[in-house]
C-alpha positions as YAML, in Angstrom:
chain: A
units: angstrom
residues:
- id: 1
  name: MET
  ca: [23.08, 107.63, 67.31]
- id: 2
  name: LYS
  ca: [22.80, 105.48, 64.24]
- id: 3
  name: ARG
  ca: [21.07, 102.11, 64.59]
- id: 4
  name: ASN
  ca: [23.17, 99.84, 62.35]
- id: 5
  name: TRP
  ca: [26.81, 99.10, 63.10]
- id: 6
  name: ASN
  ca: [29.21, 96.74, 61.38]
- id: 7
  name: THR
  ca: [31.78, 94.65, 63.26]
- id: 8
  name: GLU
  ca: [34.67, 97.00, 62.50]
- id: 9
  name: GLU
  ca: [32.75, 99.99, 63.86]
- id: 10
  name: LEU
  ca: [31.73, 98.11, 67.00]
- id: 11
  name: ILE
  ca: [35.35, 97.17, 67.63]
- id: 12
  name: GLU
  ca: [36.60, 100.70, 66.97]
- id: 13
  name: TYR
  ca: [34.08, 102.60, 69.09]
- id: 14
  name: PHE
  ca: [32.82, 100.13, 71.68]
- id: 15
  name: SER
  ca: [35.73, 97.90, 72.66]
- id: 16
  name: ILE
  ca: [36.49, 98.31, 76.33]
- id: 17
  name: LEU
  ca: [40.08, 99.29, 77.00]
- id: 18
  name: LYS
  ca: [41.98, 97.85, 79.97]
- id: 19
  name: GLN
  ca: [42.01, 101.18, 81.85]
- id: 20
  name: GLU
  ca: [38.28, 101.62, 81.20]
- id: 21
  name: LYS
  ca: [37.55, 98.18, 82.66]
- id: 22
  name: LYS
  ca: [39.15, 99.35, 85.91]
- id: 23
  name: LEU
  ca: [36.31, 101.87, 86.26]
- id: 24
  name: LEU
  ca: [33.90, 98.96, 86.78]
- id: 25
  name: LYS
  ca: [35.56, 97.68, 89.96]
- id: 26
  name: ASN
  ca: [33.58, 99.95, 92.28]
- id: 27
  name: LYS
  ca: [30.22, 99.32, 90.58]
- id: 28
  name: ARG
  ca: [27.81, 97.08, 92.50]
- id: 29
  name: GLY
  ca: [25.70, 94.66, 90.51]
- id: 30
  name: ASN
  ca: [26.00, 93.56, 86.92]
- id: 31
  name: HIS
  ca: [23.26, 95.97, 85.88]
- id: 32
  name: ASN
  ca: [25.30, 98.93, 87.18]
- id: 33
  name: LYS
  ca: [28.49, 97.66, 85.56]
- id: 34
  name: LEU
  ca: [26.80, 97.22, 82.20]
- id: 35
  name: GLY
  ca: [24.83, 100.46, 82.47]
- id: 36
  name: PHE
  ca: [27.90, 102.47, 83.43]
- id: 37
  name: ILE
  ca: [30.13, 101.17, 80.64]
- id: 38
  name: VAL
  ca: [27.38, 101.49, 78.02]
- id: 39
  name: VAL
  ca: [26.73, 105.11, 79.00]
- id: 40
  name: PHE
  ca: [30.51, 105.70, 79.13]
- id: 41
  name: LYS
  ca: [31.05, 104.37, 75.60]
- id: 42
  name: TYR
  ca: [27.99, 106.21, 74.31]
- id: 43
  name: PHE
  ca: [29.36, 109.49, 75.68]
- id: 44
  name: LYS
  ca: [32.81, 108.83, 74.21]
- id: 45
  name: LYS
  ca: [31.24, 108.37, 70.79]
- id: 46
  name: GLU
  ca: [28.54, 111.05, 70.87]
- id: 47
  name: ALA
  ca: [29.91, 113.62, 73.39]
- id: 48
  name: ARG
  ca: [26.51, 113.61, 75.05]
- id: 49
  name: PHE
  ca: [24.57, 111.26, 77.28]
- id: 50
  name: PRO
  ca: [21.61, 109.25, 76.04]
- id: 51
  name: ILE
  ca: [18.24, 110.43, 77.33]
- id: 52
  name: PHE
  ca: [16.51, 107.08, 77.05]
- id: 53
  name: LYS
  ca: [17.75, 103.49, 77.02]
- id: 54
  name: ARG
  ca: [16.10, 103.01, 73.65]
- id: 55
  name: GLU
  ca: [18.57, 105.47, 72.12]
- id: 56
  name: ILE
  ca: [21.28, 102.86, 72.52]
- id: 57
  name: PRO
  ca: [21.12, 100.18, 69.81]
- id: 58
  name: LYS
  ca: [20.80, 96.64, 71.18]
- id: 59
  name: ILE
  ca: [23.75, 95.53, 69.06]
- id: 60
  name: ILE
  ca: [25.97, 97.93, 71.04]
- id: 61
  name: ILE
  ca: [24.62, 96.80, 74.41]
- id: 62
  name: ASN
  ca: [25.14, 93.16, 73.42]
- id: 63
  name: PHE
  ca: [28.68, 93.84, 72.13]
- id: 64
  name: ILE
  ca: [29.65, 95.59, 75.36]
- id: 65
  name: ALA
  ca: [27.92, 93.04, 77.61]
- id: 66
  name: LYS
  ca: [29.90, 90.17, 76.06]
- id: 67
  name: GLN
  ca: [33.16, 91.95, 76.89]
- id: 68
  name: ILE
  ca: [32.35, 92.08, 80.60]
- id: 69
  name: ASN
  ca: [30.63, 88.68, 80.71]
- id: 70
  name: VAL
  ca: [27.23, 90.07, 81.62]
- id: 71
  name: ASP
  ca: [23.85, 89.20, 80.11]
- id: 72
  name: TYR
  ca: [22.81, 92.11, 77.89]
- id: 73
  name: LEU
  ca: [19.31, 91.97, 79.45]
- id: 74
  name: MET
  ca: [20.84, 93.35, 82.67]
- id: 75
  name: MET
  ca: [20.62, 96.73, 80.95]
- id: 76
  name: ASN
  ca: [16.86, 96.59, 81.59]
- id: 77
  name: LYS
  ca: [17.57, 96.74, 85.35]
- id: 78
  name: TYR
  ca: [19.80, 99.82, 85.07]
- id: 79
  name: GLU
  ca: [17.90, 102.67, 86.73]
- id: 80
  name: TRP
  ca: [17.74, 105.54, 84.28]
- id: 81
  name: LYS
  ca: [16.63, 108.21, 86.79]
- id: 82
  name: SER
  ca: [18.58, 107.20, 89.85]
- id: 83
  name: ARG
  ca: [21.29, 108.81, 91.92]
- id: 84
  name: SER
  ca: [23.63, 106.12, 90.58]
- id: 85
  name: ILE
  ca: [23.37, 107.27, 86.97]
- id: 86
  name: LYS
  ca: [23.96, 110.86, 88.08]
- id: 87
  name: ARG
  ca: [27.13, 109.74, 89.88]
- id: 88
  name: HIS
  ca: [28.11, 107.67, 86.86]
- id: 89
  name: LYS
  ca: [27.73, 110.66, 84.54]
- id: 90
  name: THR
  ca: [29.85, 112.82, 86.83]
- id: 91
  name: GLU
  ca: [32.51, 110.11, 86.98]
- id: 92
  name: ILE
  ca: [32.49, 109.80, 83.18]
- id: 93
  name: LEU
  ca: [32.90, 113.55, 82.68]
- id: 94
  name: ASP
  ca: [35.74, 113.69, 85.22]
- id: 95
  name: TYR
  ca: [37.51, 110.67, 83.75]
- id: 96
  name: LEU
  ca: [37.33, 112.04, 80.20]
- id: 97
  name: GLY
  ca: [38.33, 115.55, 81.27]
- id: 98
  name: PHE
  ca: [35.09, 117.28, 80.27]
- id: 99
  name: ARG
  ca: [33.56, 120.17, 82.13]
- id: 100
  name: LEU
  ca: [30.22, 121.96, 81.95]
- id: 101
  name: SER
  ca: [30.21, 124.95, 79.67]
- id: 102
  name: THR
  ca: [29.68, 128.52, 80.70]
- id: 103
  name: VAL
  ca: [27.94, 131.43, 79.01]
- id: 104
  name: GLU
  ca: [31.41, 132.63, 78.01]
- id: 105
  name: ASP
  ca: [32.09, 129.28, 76.30]
- id: 106
  name: ALA
  ca: [28.86, 129.65, 74.32]
- id: 107
  name: LYS
  ca: [29.96, 133.11, 73.14]
- id: 108
  name: ILE
  ca: [33.39, 131.79, 72.14]
- id: 109
  name: ILE
  ca: [31.87, 128.94, 70.16]
- id: 110
  name: ARG
  ca: [29.33, 131.22, 68.52]
- id: 111
  name: ASN
  ca: [32.06, 133.63, 67.42]
- id: 112
  name: TRP
  ca: [34.22, 130.77, 66.21]
- id: 113
  name: ILE
  ca: [31.34, 129.41, 64.09]
- id: 114
  name: VAL
  ca: [30.58, 132.86, 62.64]
- id: 115
  name: ASN
  ca: [34.24, 133.37, 61.69]
- id: 116
  name: ASN
  ca: [35.08, 129.85, 60.50]
- id: 117
  name: VAL
  ca: [32.04, 128.17, 59.00]
- id: 118
  name: GLU
  ca: [31.37, 129.25, 55.43]
- id: 119
  name: CYS
  ca: [28.20, 127.33, 54.55]
- id: 120
  name: ILE
  ca: [25.78, 127.95, 57.36]
- id: 121
  name: ASN
  ca: [22.65, 125.83, 57.53]
- id: 122
  name: LYS
  ca: [20.88, 124.21, 60.46]
- id: 123
  name: ASN
  ca: [22.56, 120.80, 60.19]
- id: 124
  name: THR
  ca: [26.01, 122.22, 59.57]
- id: 125
  name: VAL
  ca: [25.85, 124.56, 62.56]
- id: 126
  name: GLU
  ca: [24.54, 121.88, 64.93]
- id: 127
  name: GLU
  ca: [27.27, 119.47, 63.85]
- id: 128
  name: VAL
  ca: [29.98, 122.13, 64.07]
- id: 129
  name: PHE
  ca: [28.65, 123.30, 67.44]
- id: 130
  name: PHE
  ca: [28.85, 119.84, 68.99]
- id: 131
  name: ASN
  ca: [32.21, 119.06, 67.37]
- id: 132
  name: LYS
  ca: [33.64, 122.29, 68.78]
- id: 133
  name: CYS
  ca: [32.28, 121.43, 72.23]
- id: 134
  name: ARG
  ca: [33.90, 118.00, 71.96]
- id: 135
  name: GLU
  ca: [37.19, 119.55, 70.84]
- id: 136
  name: LEU
  ca: [37.16, 121.95, 73.80]
- id: 137
  name: LYS
  ca: [36.04, 119.14, 76.13]
- id: 138
  name: ILE
  ca: [33.08, 121.10, 77.33]
- id: 139
  name: VAL
  ca: [29.60, 119.82, 77.89]
- id: 140
  name: PRO
  ca: [26.67, 122.16, 77.54]
- id: 141
  name: PRO
  ca: [24.60, 122.10, 80.75]
- id: 142
  name: TRP
  ca: [21.68, 120.93, 78.62]
- id: 143
  name: VAL
  ca: [23.61, 117.77, 77.61]
- id: 144
  name: PHE
  ca: [20.70, 115.64, 78.78]
- id: 145
  name: LEU
  ca: [18.57, 116.77, 75.83]
- id: 146
  name: PRO
  ca: [19.03, 115.26, 72.35]
- id: 147
  name: ILE
  ca: [19.28, 118.61, 70.54]
- id: 148
  name: PRO
  ca: [19.06, 121.36, 73.08]
- id: 149
  name: PRO
  ca: [16.72, 124.31, 72.58]
- id: 150
  name: TYR
  ca: [19.71, 126.60, 73.18]
- id: 151
  name: VAL
  ca: [21.55, 125.04, 70.25]
- id: 152
  name: ARG
  ca: [18.48, 125.58, 68.10]
- id: 153
  name: PHE
  ca: [18.44, 129.20, 69.26]
- id: 154
  name: VAL
  ca: [22.13, 129.65, 68.38]
- id: 155
  name: VAL
  ca: [21.59, 127.91, 65.03]
- id: 156
  name: ASN
  ca: [18.62, 130.10, 64.19]
- id: 157
  name: PHE
  ca: [20.50, 133.20, 65.33]
- id: 158
  name: LEU
  ca: [23.45, 132.35, 63.06]
- id: 159
  name: ILE
  ca: [21.36, 131.49, 60.04]
- id: 160
  name: TYR
  ca: [18.75, 134.24, 60.08]
...
């Protein structure tokens, strides 16, 4: 995720909608509320979950925290390897209508890339791969990695 965001981009991608705010009602503690909605908005923008808190720019955390009247420093208390974040991720996927991909999905995407992408290079294929996953609302099971080894394998397979 890029580090610098202007006000218009923050408003477009990280404003909390009324129906999204309802998802916070069952979250205990301000750290869980902030952590959940930050991870939610990150996933909506990137179609993957962040691996580390440091992946999320402070300007985004601060922008989101202000909307729910929580101190942005509460994000430091959000447990990154807890059962809560696992539940939160499942809830996010369910809410947004995403599902984990299958081997068959990977084959479909690979064939689609081979038949539809003219200029094949590493960056193009990775971007097209993730955009196609987003379009199909599927999440590779390796979504917890920044750029999965499997994607690199598919990219290398398509290029060479």
